[in-house]
C-alpha positions as CSV (number, residue, x, y, z in Angstrom):
1,M,50.5,188.0,8.8
2,H,52.5,191.2,8.6
3,I,51.5,192.1,12.1
4,V,52.9,188.8,13.5
5,I,56.1,189.3,11.6
6,A,56.4,192.8,12.9
7,V,56.0,191.6,16.5
8,L,58.5,188.9,16.0
9,V,61.0,191.3,14.5
10,L,60.5,193.7,17.3
11,G,60.9,191.0,20.0
12,F,64.0,189.6,18.4
13,S,65.5,193.0,17.9
14,L,65.0,193.9,21.5
15,V,66.6,190.6,22.6
16,C,69.6,191.4,20.4
17,A,69.7,194.9,21.7
18,L,69.7,193.7,25.3
19,L,72.6,191.3,24.5
20,V,74.6,194.1,22.9
21,F,73.8,196.4,25.8
22,Q,75.0,193.9,28.3
23,R,78.2,193.5,26.3
24,S,78.8,197.2,26.5
25,M,78.4,197.1,30.3
26,I,81.3,194.5,30.6
27,G,83.6,196.2,28.1
28,R,87.3,196.0,29.0
29,S,88.0,199.6,27.8
30,E,86.1,202.9,27.5
31,T,86.5,202.8,23.7
32,G,85.2,199.3,23.5
33,S,82.2,200.0,25.7
34,R,81.4,203.1,23.6
35,R,81.4,201.0,20.4
36,W,79.0,198.4,21.9
37,V,76.7,201.2,23.1
38,I,76.5,202.6,19.5
39,A,75.9,199.0,18.2
40,A,73.1,198.6,20.8
41,G,71.5,201.9,19.7
42,I,71.7,200.9,16.0
43,V,70.2,197.5,16.6
44,T,67.4,198.9,18.7
45,G,66.7,201.8,16.3
46,L,66.6,199.6,13.2
47,G,64.5,197.0,14.9
48,V,61.9,199.5,16.0
49,W,61.9,201.2,12.5
50,A,61.6,197.8,10.8
51,T,58.7,196.8,13.1
52,H,56.9,200.0,12.2
53,F,57.1,199.6,8.4
54,I,56.6,195.9,8.4
55,A,53.4,196.5,10.3
56,M,52.4,199.3,7.9
57,L,52.8,196.8,5.0
58,G,50.0,194.9,6.6
59,Y,47.8,197.9,6.8
60,Q,45.1,197.7,4.1
61,P,43.2,201.0,3.8
62,G,41.4,199.9,0.6
63,F,43.3,202.0,-1.9
64,P,46.9,202.2,-3.1
65,V,49.5,203.7,-0.8
66,K,52.9,205.0,-1.6
67,F,55.8,206.0,0.7
68,D,58.1,208.9,0.4
69,A,61.6,207.3,0.4
70,F,63.4,210.3,1.9
71,V,61.0,210.5,4.9
72,T,61.2,206.7,5.3
73,L,65.0,206.8,5.5
74,M,65.0,209.8,7.8
75,S,62.6,208.1,10.2
76,A,65.2,205.2,10.4
77,L,67.9,207.7,11.1
78,I,65.8,209.3,13.8
79,A,65.2,205.9,15.5
80,V,68.9,205.0,15.3
81,I,70.2,208.3,16.7
82,G,67.6,208.7,19.4
83,L,67.8,205.2,20.8
84,T,71.6,205.3,20.6
85,V,71.6,208.4,22.8
86,A,69.1,206.8,25.2
87,T,71.3,203.7,25.4
88,A,74.4,205.8,26.1
89,I,72.6,207.6,28.9
90,A,71.5,204.4,30.5
91,S,74.9,202.7,30.2
92,N,76.7,205.5,32.2
93,G,75.1,204.8,35.6
94,N,72.1,203.6,37.6
95,A,71.0,206.9,39.1
96,T,67.2,207.3,39.1
97,L,67.3,210.6,37.3
98,R,69.6,209.2,34.6
99,K,67.3,206.3,34.1
100,F,64.2,208.6,33.9
101,F,66.0,210.8,31.4
102,A,67.0,207.8,29.2
103,A,63.4,206.6,29.3
104,L,62.1,210.0,28.1
105,V,64.7,210.1,25.2
106,A,63.8,206.6,24.2
107,S,60.0,207.1,24.3
108,G,60.3,210.5,22.6
109,T,62.4,208.9,19.8
110,V,59.9,206.1,19.2
111,I,56.9,208.6,19.2
112,V,58.7,211.0,16.8
113,M,59.8,208.2,14.6
114,H,56.3,206.8,14.4
115,Y,54.4,210.0,13.6
116,F,57.1,211.3,11.4
117,G,57.2,208.0,9.5
118,M,53.5,208.3,9.0
119,T,54.1,211.5,7.0
120,A,55.9,209.4,4.4
121,M,52.3,208.8,3.0
122,K,51.5,212.5,2.7
123,D,51.7,212.6,-1.1
124,S,49.2,209.7,-1.6
125,V,46.7,210.2,1.3
126,R,45.5,212.9,3.6
127,I,45.9,211.9,7.3
128,T,43.9,213.1,10.3
129,Y,44.4,212.0,14.0
130,D,42.2,211.5,17.0
131,A,43.9,213.7,19.6
132,G,42.8,211.5,22.5
133,L,44.2,208.3,21.1
134,V,47.5,210.1,20.2
135,L,47.8,211.4,23.8
136,L,47.1,207.9,25.1
137,S,49.7,206.4,22.8
138,I,52.3,208.9,24.2
139,I,51.4,208.1,27.8
140,V,51.6,204.4,27.2
141,C,54.9,204.8,25.5
142,V,56.5,206.9,28.2
143,G,55.0,204.8,31.0
144,F,56.2,201.4,29.7
145,Y,59.6,202.8,28.7
146,G,60.0,204.2,32.2
147,L,59.4,200.7,33.6
148,A,61.7,199.1,31.0
149,Y,64.7,201.3,32.0
150,A,63.9,201.1,35.7
151,C,64.1,197.3,35.5
152,R,67.7,197.6,34.1
153,I,69.0,198.1,37.6
154,S,70.3,194.5,37.1
155,T,71.5,193.2,33.7
156,I,72.0,189.7,35.1
157,A,68.8,188.6,36.7
158,L,66.6,186.7,34.2
159,V,63.3,187.9,35.7
160,R,64.3,191.6,35.5
161,N,65.6,191.2,32.0
162,L,62.4,189.7,30.8
163,T,60.4,192.4,32.5
164,S,62.5,195.1,30.8
165,W,62.0,193.4,27.5
166,A,58.3,193.0,27.9
167,C,57.9,196.7,29.0
168,A,59.8,197.9,25.9
169,M,57.7,195.7,23.6
170,L,54.5,197.2,25.1
171,A,55.8,200.8,24.8
172,I,56.7,200.4,21.1
173,L,53.6,198.4,20.1
174,G,51.4,200.7,22.1
175,V,52.6,203.7,20.1
176,H,52.2,201.9,16.8
177,F,48.8,200.4,17.3
178,L,47.2,203.3,19.2
179,G,48.8,205.7,16.8
180,T,47.4,203.7,13.9
181,A,44.0,203.5,15.5
182,A,44.1,207.3,16.0
183,M,44.8,207.8,12.2
184,T,42.2,208.4,9.5
185,M,43.4,208.3,5.9
186,T,41.6,209.8,2.9
187,P,43.0,209.1,-0.6
188,L,43.9,212.0,-2.7
189,A,42.3,212.5,-6.1
190,T,45.5,212.3,-8.0
191,M,48.8,210.5,-7.2
192,P,51.7,212.9,-7.6
193,E,54.5,211.7,-9.8
194,S,57.3,213.8,-8.4
195,G,59.6,212.5,-5.7
196,W,61.1,209.2,-4.8
197,L,58.2,206.9,-4.0
198,L,58.2,203.3,-2.8
199,G,55.6,200.7,-3.3
200,A,54.4,198.3,-0.7
201,G,55.9,195.3,-2.6
202,A,59.2,193.7,-3.0
203,L,61.3,196.7,-1.9
204,S,59.7,196.7,1.6
205,A,60.2,193.0,1.9
206,V,63.9,193.3,1.0
207,I,64.3,196.1,3.6
208,A,62.7,194.0,6.3
209,T,64.9,191.0,5.4
210,S,68.0,193.2,5.5
211,I,67.1,194.6,8.9
212,C,66.5,191.1,10.3
213,L,69.9,190.0,8.9
214,I,71.6,193.0,10.5
215,L,69.9,192.3,13.8
216,M,70.9,188.6,13.7
217,F,74.5,189.3,12.9
218,S,74.7,191.9,15.6
219,A,73.3,189.5,18.2
220,L,75.7,186.8,17.1
221,A,78.7,189.1,17.3
222,A,77.7,190.4,20.7
223,G,77.0,186.9,22.0
224,L,80.2,185.3,20.7
225,D,82.4,188.2,21.8
226,S,80.8,188.2,25.2
227,L,81.2,184.4,25.5
228,V,84.9,184.6,24.5
229,V,85.6,187.5,26.8
230,Q,83.7,185.9,29.7
231,M,85.6,182.6,29.2
232,R,88.9,184.4,29.2
233,S,87.9,186.5,32.2
234,I,86.8,183.5,34.1
235,E,90.1,181.6,33.4
236,S,92.1,184.6,34.3
237,L,90.2,185.2,37.5
238,K,90.5,181.5,38.4
239,L,94.3,181.6,38.0
240,S,94.6,184.9,39.8
241,A,92.4,183.9,42.6
242,L,94.2,180.6,43.0
243,A,97.5,182.3,43.1
244,D,96.4,185.1,45.4
245,S,94.6,182.6,47.8
246,S,97.8,180.9,48.4
247,Q,99.6,181.7,51.7
248,E,102.9,181.1,49.9
249,A,104.6,183.9,48.0
250,L,104.8,182.8,44.4
251,F,107.2,184.2,41.8
252,M,107.2,183.2,38.2
253,V,110.8,183.6,37.0
254,S,112.3,183.4,33.6
255,A,115.3,181.4,32.6
256,R,117.5,184.4,33.1
257,G,116.3,184.8,36.7
258,K,114.0,187.7,36.1
259,V,110.6,187.9,37.8
260,I,107.7,187.6,35.3
261,Q,104.8,187.8,37.7
262,A,104.1,187.5,41.4
263,N,101.0,187.0,43.5
264,M,99.5,189.1,46.3
265,A,101.3,187.1,49.1
266,A,104.6,188.0,47.5
267,E,103.8,191.7,47.7
268,T,102.7,191.3,51.3
269,M,105.8,189.3,52.3
270,I,108.5,191.3,50.5
271,G,106.9,194.7,50.8
272,I,107.3,195.6,47.1
273,P,104.3,196.3,44.9
274,R,103.9,193.3,42.6
275,D,103.4,195.6,39.6
276,D,107.1,196.7,40.2
277,M,108.5,193.2,40.4
278,P,108.5,192.1,36.8
279,G,112.0,192.4,35.5
280,A,113.6,192.4,39.0
281,D,116.2,189.7,39.8
282,I,114.8,186.9,42.0
283,V,118.3,186.5,43.7
284,D,118.1,190.1,44.9
285,I,114.5,190.0,46.0
286,L,115.0,186.8,48.0
287,Q,118.6,187.7,49.1
288,L,119.8,184.3,48.0
289,G,123.4,185.0,46.7
290,D,124.5,182.7,43.9
291,L,121.8,180.1,43.1
292,G,123.7,178.5,40.2
293,N,121.7,176.9,37.5
294,F,118.1,176.6,38.7
295,T,116.6,176.0,35.3
296,D,117.8,172.4,35.0
297,G,114.2,171.2,35.1
298,E,114.4,169.7,38.6
299,D,112.4,170.7,41.7
300,R,114.5,171.7,44.7
301,L,113.9,172.5,48.3
302,L,116.3,175.3,49.4
303,G,115.2,174.9,53.0
304,E,114.9,177.6,55.7
305,H,116.2,181.1,54.8
306,V,116.2,184.4,56.7
307,L,115.0,187.5,54.9
308,H,116.2,190.8,56.3
309,M,113.4,193.2,56.0
310,P,113.7,197.0,55.6
311,G,112.1,197.6,59.0
312,G,114.9,195.9,60.7
313,H,113.1,192.7,61.5
314,D,113.9,189.3,60.1
315,V,111.5,186.8,58.6
316,T,112.2,183.1,58.5
317,V,111.0,181.5,55.2
318,E,111.2,178.1,53.5
319,I,111.9,178.3,49.7
320,T,110.9,175.6,47.1
321,I,111.8,175.8,43.4
322,R,109.5,174.1,40.9
323,A,110.3,173.9,37.2
324,M,107.3,174.6,34.9
325,Q,106.8,174.6,31.1
326,N,103.9,175.5,28.8
327,S,103.5,175.6,25.1
328,E,105.3,178.9,24.8
329,A,108.2,178.8,27.2
330,R,109.9,177.3,30.2
331,F,109.9,179.1,33.5
332,T,110.5,178.5,37.2
333,V,108.2,179.1,40.1
334,F,109.7,180.1,43.4
335,A,107.4,179.2,46.3
336,V,108.3,181.1,49.5
337,R,106.5,180.1,52.8
338,D,106.6,182.3,55.8
339,L,107.4,180.3,58.9
340,T,106.9,183.0,61.4
341,R,103.4,181.8,62.4
342,R,104.5,178.2,62.6
343,L,107.5,179.1,64.7
344,R,105.4,181.3,66.9
345,Q,102.8,178.5,67.4
346,E,105.6,176.1,68.2
347,A,106.9,178.5,70.8
348,K,103.4,178.9,72.2
349,V,103.0,175.1,72.4
350,R,106.3,174.8,74.2
351,A,105.2,177.5,76.6
352,L,101.9,175.8,77.2
353,A,103.6,172.5,77.6
354,Y,106.1,173.6,80.2
355,R,104.6,176.8,81.7
356,D,101.7,177.3,84.1
357,T,99.3,179.8,82.5
358,L,98.0,181.3,85.7
359,T,101.2,182.1,87.6
360,G,103.7,182.0,84.8
361,L,105.8,179.5,86.7
362,P,107.1,176.2,85.3
363,N,104.5,173.5,85.5
364,R,104.6,169.9,86.7
365,T,106.1,168.6,83.4
366,A,108.9,171.2,83.5
367,F,109.6,170.5,87.2
368,N,109.9,166.8,86.7
369,M,112.2,167.1,83.8
370,T,114.4,169.6,85.7
371,L,114.5,167.3,88.8
372,E,115.3,164.2,86.7
373,T,118.2,166.1,85.1
374,A,119.4,167.3,88.5
375,I,119.3,163.8,90.0
376,R,121.1,162.3,87.0
377,D,123.9,164.9,87.2
378,K,125.8,163.2,90.0
379,P,127.8,163.2,92.2
380,Y,126.4,165.7,94.8
381,A,126.4,165.9,98.6
382,C,123.3,165.2,100.6
383,S,122.4,168.8,101.1
384,D,123.2,169.9,97.5
385,L,119.7,168.9,96.2
386,A,116.4,169.2,98.1
387,V,112.8,169.2,97.1
388,L,110.2,171.2,98.9
389,I,106.4,170.7,98.3
390,I,104.3,173.6,99.5
391,D,100.5,173.5,100.1
392,V,98.6,176.7,100.6
393,D,96.5,176.3,103.8
394,E,92.8,177.0,103.8
395,F,92.9,177.7,100.1
396,K,89.6,175.8,99.4
397,E,87.8,177.9,102.0
398,V,89.0,181.1,100.3
399,N,87.8,179.8,96.9
400,D,84.4,178.8,98.3
401,Q,83.9,182.1,100.2
402,F,85.3,184.7,97.9
403,G,85.2,183.0,94.5
404,H,87.7,181.6,92.0
405,A,88.9,185.0,90.9
406,T,90.1,185.7,94.4
407,G,91.6,182.2,94.6
408,D,93.5,182.8,91.4
409,S,94.9,186.1,92.7
410,L,95.9,184.4,95.9
411,L,97.9,181.8,93.9
412,K,99.7,184.4,91.9
413,V,100.8,186.2,95.1
414,A,101.9,182.9,96.5
415,G,104.0,182.2,93.5
416,R,105.7,185.6,93.7
417,R,106.4,185.3,97.4
418,I,107.9,181.9,97.0
419,S,110.1,183.1,94.2
420,S,111.3,186.1,96.3
421,C,112.7,183.7,98.9
422,L,114.9,181.7,96.5
423,S,118.3,182.1,94.8
424,P,118.8,182.2,91.0
425,S,120.0,178.5,91.0
426,D,116.7,177.3,92.5
427,M,113.5,176.5,90.7
428,V,109.8,176.9,91.8
429,A,106.9,175.4,89.9
430,R,103.2,175.1,90.3
431,L,102.2,171.5,90.3
432,G,98.4,172.2,90.1
433,G,95.7,173.5,92.4
434,D,97.3,175.2,95.4
435,E,100.4,173.0,95.4
436,F,103.9,174.3,94.6
437,A,107.2,172.6,94.4
438,I,110.8,173.8,94.7
439,I,114.2,172.5,93.8
440,L,116.9,173.8,96.1
441,R,120.5,173.6,94.9
442,G,123.8,174.4,96.5
443,R,122.8,174.6,100.2
444,A,125.8,173.9,102.5
445,S,123.7,172.0,105.1
446,I,120.3,170.9,106.2
447,H,120.1,174.0,108.4
448,Q,120.3,176.3,105.3
449,I,117.4,174.3,103.8
450,K,115.4,174.7,106.9
451,W,116.2,178.4,107.0
452,T,114.8,178.8,103.4
453,A,111.7,176.9,104.5
454,N,111.2,179.3,107.5
455,K,111.7,182.2,105.2
456,I,108.9,181.0,102.9
457,L,106.6,180.4,105.9
458,K,107.3,184.0,107.1
459,A,106.5,185.3,103.6
460,F,103.2,183.5,103.6
461,A,102.4,184.8,107.1
462,T,102.1,188.4,105.8
463,P,98.5,189.3,105.1
464,I,97.5,189.8,101.5
465,T,95.5,192.8,100.3
466,L,93.3,191.9,97.2
467,G,91.1,194.9,96.3
468,T,89.2,195.8,99.4
469,R,89.9,192.5,101.1
470,T,92.7,191.6,103.4
471,L,93.3,187.9,103.6
472,S,95.6,185.8,105.8
473,M,97.5,183.0,104.1
474,G,99.5,180.1,105.5
475,A,101.5,177.2,104.1
476,S,102.6,173.7,105.0
477,I,105.9,172.4,103.6
478,G,107.3,169.0,103.1
479,I,111.0,168.6,102.6
480,A,112.9,165.7,101.1
481,M,116.6,165.3,100.3
482,A,117.8,163.7,97.1
483,E,119.9,160.8,98.2
484,P,123.1,160.0,96.2
485,E,121.7,156.6,95.4
486,A,118.4,158.0,94.1
487,T,117.6,156.8,90.5
488,G,114.6,158.9,89.7
489,T,112.1,161.6,90.7
490,A,109.4,159.4,92.1
491,R,111.3,158.5,95.3
492,V,112.1,162.1,96.1
493,L,108.6,163.4,95.4
494,T,107.0,160.6,97.4
495,A,109.2,161.4,100.3
496,A,108.4,165.1,100.1
497,D,104.6,164.3,99.8
498,R,104.8,162.3,103.0
499,A,106.6,165.1,104.8
500,L,104.0,167.5,103.6
501,Y,101.2,165.2,105.0
502,A,103.1,165.1,108.3
503,A,103.2,168.9,108.4
504,K,99.5,169.1,107.9
505,E,98.9,166.5,110.6
506,A,101.1,168.6,112.9
507,G,98.6,171.5,112.6
508,R,99.7,173.2,109.3
509,G,101.7,176.4,109.1
510,C,105.0,174.5,109.6
511,Y,107.5,172.3,107.7
512,R,108.6,168.7,108.2
513,V,111.7,167.0,106.8
514,Y,111.4,163.4,105.7
515,D,113.9,161.8,108.0
516,A,114.4,158.4,109.6
517,A,111.7,159.0,112.2
518,L,109.1,160.0,109.6
519,H,110.2,157.1,107.5
520,E,109.6,154.8,110.4
521,V,106.1,156.2,111.0
522,H,105.3,155.7,107.3
523,E,106.6,152.1,107.3
524,Q,104.4,151.4,110.3
525,K,101.4,152.8,108.5
526,R,102.3,150.8,105.4
527,D,102.5,147.6,107.6
528,L,99.2,148.6,109.2
529,E,97.5,149.0,105.8
530,A,98.8,145.6,104.7
531,A,97.5,144.1,107.9
532,L,94.1,145.7,107.4
533,H,93.8,144.0,104.0
534,E,94.4,140.7,105.8
535,A,91.9,141.7,108.5
536,I,89.1,142.3,106.0
537,E,89.8,139.0,104.2
538,G,90.2,137.1,107.5
539,D,87.1,138.5,109.3
540,Q,89.2,139.9,112.2
541,F,86.8,142.7,113.1
542,V,84.3,142.6,116.0
543,L,81.6,144.9,117.2
544,H,81.1,146.3,120.7
545,F,77.8,148.0,121.5
546,Q,77.3,150.9,123.9
547,P,73.7,151.3,125.2
548,K,71.7,154.6,124.9
549,V,69.1,155.0,127.6
550,C,66.1,157.3,128.3
551,S,67.2,160.1,130.6
552,H,64.1,159.7,132.8
553,T,63.6,155.9,133.0
554,R,67.2,154.7,132.2
555,A,65.5,152.1,129.9
556,I,67.6,151.0,127.0
557,V,66.3,152.6,123.8
558,G,69.2,151.6,121.5
559,R,72.9,150.8,121.1
560,E,75.7,152.3,119.2
561,A,77.9,149.8,117.3
562,L,81.6,150.5,117.8
563,I,84.2,148.5,115.8
564,R,87.2,146.8,117.2
565,W,90.1,145.0,115.4
566,N,91.1,141.7,117.0
567,R,94.6,141.7,115.5
568,P,96.3,138.4,115.8
569,G,99.3,138.6,118.2
570,R,98.5,142.2,119.1
571,G,95.1,141.9,120.8
572,M,92.2,144.4,120.5
573,V,93.0,147.5,118.5
574,Y,90.8,150.5,118.9
575,P,89.4,152.5,115.8
576,D,91.4,155.6,116.4
577,T,94.5,153.6,115.5
578,F,93.4,152.0,112.3
579,I,90.5,154.1,110.9
580,P,92.7,157.1,109.7
581,V,94.9,154.6,107.8
582,A,91.8,152.9,106.4
583,E,90.4,156.2,105.2
584,Q,93.7,157.1,103.4
585,S,93.8,153.7,101.7
586,L,90.1,153.6,100.8
587,L,89.7,150.4,102.9
588,I,87.2,152.3,105.0
589,N,84.4,151.5,102.5
590,D,84.9,147.7,102.9
591,I,85.2,148.1,106.7
592,G,82.1,150.3,106.8
593,R,80.1,147.9,104.6
594,W,81.0,145.0,107.1
595,T,80.1,147.2,110.1
596,I,76.6,148.0,108.8
597,R,75.9,144.3,108.0
598,A,77.2,143.0,111.4
599,A,75.3,145.7,113.3
600,C,72.0,144.8,111.5
601,E,72.5,141.1,112.0
602,A,73.0,141.7,115.8
603,A,70.0,144.1,116.1
604,V,67.5,141.6,114.7
605,K,68.1,139.6,117.9
606,W,67.3,142.5,120.2
607,D,64.0,143.8,121.5
608,A,62.0,145.2,118.6
609,T,62.0,148.7,120.3
610,E,65.8,149.1,120.4
611,T,67.7,150.8,117.6
612,V,71.2,150.3,116.4
613,A,73.5,153.2,115.5
614,V,76.4,153.0,113.1
615,N,79.0,155.7,112.5
616,L,79.8,156.7,108.9
617,S,83.2,158.2,108.1
618,A,83.4,161.2,105.7
619,R,84.9,159.1,102.9
620,Q,82.4,156.2,103.4
621,F,79.5,158.6,103.3
622,L,80.5,159.7,99.8
623,D,80.8,156.1,98.6
624,P,78.5,155.9,95.5
625,D,77.5,152.3,96.5
626,L,76.4,153.3,100.1
627,V,72.6,153.6,99.5
628,A,72.6,150.3,97.5
629,D,74.6,148.5,100.2
630,V,72.3,149.7,103.0
631,R,69.2,148.6,101.0
632,D,70.7,145.2,100.4
633,V,71.6,144.7,104.1
634,L,68.1,145.6,105.3
635,R,66.5,143.3,102.8
636,E,68.8,140.4,103.6
637,T,68.8,140.7,107.4
638,G,65.1,141.6,107.6
639,L,65.8,144.5,110.0
640,N,63.1,147.1,110.2
641,P,64.6,150.2,108.5
642,A,63.3,152.4,111.3
643,R,65.6,150.6,113.8
644,L,68.8,151.5,111.9
645,E,70.4,154.9,112.6
646,L,73.4,156.2,110.7
647,E,75.5,158.8,112.5
648,I,77.3,161.4,110.3
649,T,79.8,164.1,111.3
650,E,80.0,167.6,109.9
651,T,83.2,166.6,108.1
652,A,81.3,164.4,105.8
653,L,78.8,167.2,105.0
654,I,81.3,169.9,104.3
655,L,83.1,168.1,101.5
656,N,80.1,168.4,99.1
657,K,77.0,169.9,100.5
658,Q,74.8,169.3,97.5
659,L,75.9,165.7,97.1
660,A,75.4,165.1,100.8
661,A,71.9,166.4,100.7
662,T,71.1,164.0,97.8
663,I,72.6,161.0,99.6
664,L,70.7,161.8,102.9
665,M,67.4,162.0,101.0
666,E,68.0,158.7,99.4
667,L,68.9,157.1,102.8
668,K,65.8,158.7,104.3
669,A,63.7,157.2,101.5
670,L,64.7,153.8,102.8
671,G,63.1,154.5,106.2
672,I,66.3,154.7,108.3
673,K,67.1,157.4,110.8
674,I,70.0,160.0,110.4
675,A,71.8,161.5,113.4
676,L,74.3,164.4,113.4
677,D,77.2,163.3,115.5
678,D,79.5,165.6,117.6
679,F,77.1,168.5,117.2
680,G,78.5,171.9,118.2
681,T,82.1,171.3,117.3
682,G,81.8,172.7,113.7
683,Y,81.6,176.3,112.6
684,S,78.4,175.8,110.6
685,S,76.4,173.3,112.7
686,M,73.4,175.5,112.8
687,S,73.2,175.7,109.0
688,Y,73.5,171.9,108.8
689,V,70.5,171.4,111.1
690,Q,68.5,173.8,108.9
691,S,69.6,172.2,105.6
692,F,69.5,168.5,106.3
693,P,66.8,166.1,107.5
694,F,68.2,164.9,110.8
695,D,66.3,162.7,113.2
696,R,68.6,163.1,116.2
697,L,71.4,165.4,117.4
698,K,74.3,164.1,119.5
699,I,75.9,166.6,121.8
700,D,79.7,166.2,121.7
701,R,81.3,164.7,124.8
702,S,83.6,167.7,125.2
703,F,80.6,170.0,126.2
704,V,79.1,167.3,128.4
705,A,82.4,166.8,130.3
706,A,82.8,170.6,131.0
707,M,79.2,171.7,131.6
708,N,79.2,171.3,135.4
709,G,82.2,173.5,135.9
710,D,82.1,175.7,132.9
711,R,79.3,178.2,132.5
712,K,79.9,178.6,128.8
713,S,79.8,174.9,128.1
714,R,76.5,174.6,130.0
715,A,75.1,177.5,128.0
716,I,76.1,175.7,124.8
717,V,74.4,172.5,125.9
718,E,71.2,174.4,126.9
719,A,71.2,176.2,123.5
720,I,71.6,172.9,121.6
721,I,68.8,171.2,123.4
722,S,66.6,174.3,123.0
723,L,67.3,174.5,119.3
724,A,66.7,170.8,118.8
725,H,63.3,170.9,120.6
726,S,62.2,173.9,118.6
727,L,62.8,171.7,115.5
728,D,61.2,168.6,117.1
729,I,64.5,166.8,117.0
730,P,65.4,164.6,120.0
731,V,68.9,165.0,121.6
732,V,71.5,162.4,122.8
733,A,74.2,163.4,125.2
734,E,77.5,161.5,124.7
735,G,80.2,161.0,127.3
736,V,78.0,161.0,130.4
737,E,80.2,159.7,133.2
738,T,78.7,161.1,136.4
739,E,75.3,161.2,138.0
740,E,75.6,165.0,138.3
741,Q,75.9,165.2,134.6
742,A,73.0,162.9,134.1
743,S,70.8,164.9,136.5
744,L,71.6,168.2,134.9
745,L,70.9,166.8,131.4
746,R,67.6,165.3,132.6
747,S,66.6,168.7,134.1
748,L,67.4,170.3,130.7
749,L,65.0,167.8,129.1
750,C,67.7,166.0,127.1
751,E,66.0,162.8,125.9
752,E,68.8,160.2,125.8
753,L,72.1,159.5,127.6
754,Q,75.1,157.6,126.5
755,G,78.4,157.1,128.4
756,F,80.4,155.1,130.9
757,L,77.9,155.9,133.6
758,I,75.4,153.8,131.7
759,A,77.7,151.1,130.4
760,R,80.9,150.6,128.6
761,P,81.0,149.2,125.1
762,E,80.9,145.4,125.2
763,P,80.2,142.6,122.8
764,F,76.6,141.6,122.5
765,T,76.0,137.9,122.4
766,S,72.4,137.2,123.2
767,P,69.2,138.9,124.5
768,D,69.5,137.0,127.8
769,Q,72.8,138.8,128.6
770,A,71.3,142.2,127.8
771,E,68.6,142.0,130.6
772,P,70.9,142.5,133.7
773,K,72.1,145.7,132.1
774,S,68.5,147.0,132.1
775,D,68.1,145.9,135.8
776,K,71.4,147.6,136.7
777,A,70.2,150.8,135.0
778,H,66.9,150.7,137.0
779,A,68.9,150.2,140.2
780,A,71.1,153.2,139.4
781,L,68.0,155.3,138.8
782,S,66.5,154.3,142.2
783,A,69.8,155.1,143.9
784,A,69.7,158.5,142.2
């Protein structure tokens, strides 16, 4: 029973000692920490001493045993002093050597206390020891105490604390039980009567009870004190962290206007250490002048205020006053918010809203606002306000060839060159992409406006050096005058856009003024566009077909469908008149859809060996519904897909090469044929033949017309035919008008011919009317 009590007392005393030790580690002052270290040593020493003697009470050697009181008390003193020293050493740092030294002191204290305490029985028994077991007890004690102090690297982790506690228990119990096992007691013949001797009765029980009470009260004191301090520390940290986490500078001010406390933001903003602020006048710190009575208990917003800082810079702040009261006193909190970041962000937003980030010029929004204001500020003469829209020529090609970085550099140079040609009263803006716009003011005449436009064109004509590259740059300019009756920006900008388009149509690198003649051209186009809408709804289009024949037999192998517009009151209108307008207005998709259907409906009535060819414009080729429309037409008309041939120009391919390849593969999957029209006129024709799955090449009529008299044109025709044959692609020659041309093409092994020599485009009405054409072709062949 005594052994169980001893183990419980030891375990409880070590828990109490651990609590007291932890309390010493979080002491708020050096003196307070030292006191708790001493308390931890006393608790541990008394607990170990009590464990030893309670266990000895349970030892029954079979004869009466008396204890020397002086030795007994001295052993308690040894335990207290030694373990206090060990605790002090451990509490001053976590160095490995320090922990090892603390473990040696603690284990040495326990060993000395045990074996010295055993000498308290020297007057009643003779004690002998087994040296091996004594040595083992010392080793066990030192080893486990070393582990116990090593585990005190952390006083927070539960697992480490439990490990430390268990190792200390094993160290102390190991010394006691191994030391007791190593001991042999022999009773003396006579019991000396001298000295202060204690029996193993009530006195030992009282000592044990007293030690337990001491341990219990020590633990409670440490625990309660630690809990109170921890709660206060947590609350203080919460309040401090809450105040310091605020971006506002917070000042707690007394009723007399003196600062009581300030947060970290106040120190950062004002530049005064917050420990120096208590007692200072809040009016002086915030440079407020006379605040009057601010302790009236009402919250107030003082609004924006400028603080003049010692470094010479100003800080704009917003000050709010809040009245506060607790159980002890009333005070006022001044909340000061720095508006610098907000003002900077607002300025940045304004810059982003009205400034082009690449060139630094005003953007479209700023330009429109300025133009609208200029138009609204009337009156002004006709030449006093003009708008120029500038488009950088060949900019897309530069971007594609040299990359976006080079394109961006080119735009920056363009912006600087335009700006250098203007006066301070003018404005230049980048509208987006490669498009710039200018507002010209105060020009005396239209001639001065044109002179400025010419100056800009000359500035663009100067080559640009970007790194190791020298690039040529050009521009097209559209000019529009702001008429006195103008009521907004839209009309002027639309006119300038139309003038720019006219400059591009004129060959680029020039300017055009939106005048009466250009307005008339635009009105005609607008009327033509309206008429095209009516033509689509009224089914006013017709198809003419031009035969293609075999160059050797002159037998018809197919026909090309050519659209005509039978415009009411105007007669037959050719495609070169209305197709450009249809492409601009996107009507080309509806017209092209009608053309494919009409051509297939006609072809089903022909000989099954004849094909029908339909031209696709660049915009129609990129129509997302093209493949589906062709599929529907073939299904509904019943035409064999192999008899339909779609002719595509290089212009359609250059817009988006990857998309074009996808569309061509989808069309080929339907079973139709693809022909490259006007071959040889583009700079990348060879690459297109290599990249795309063409079934036929059509030599442009310009080479055919000149090949008999121009050696270079003939060489080009020969090269095209040779290239096509090497790729197993048949060739069609367009624009064949003489027998001399036909003979030469036949000798060059060109497979098919098309042109006025064979037949002019005509409506196709029935198979019976097509037969004489074939006879006429055979007759022409015989005559040749």
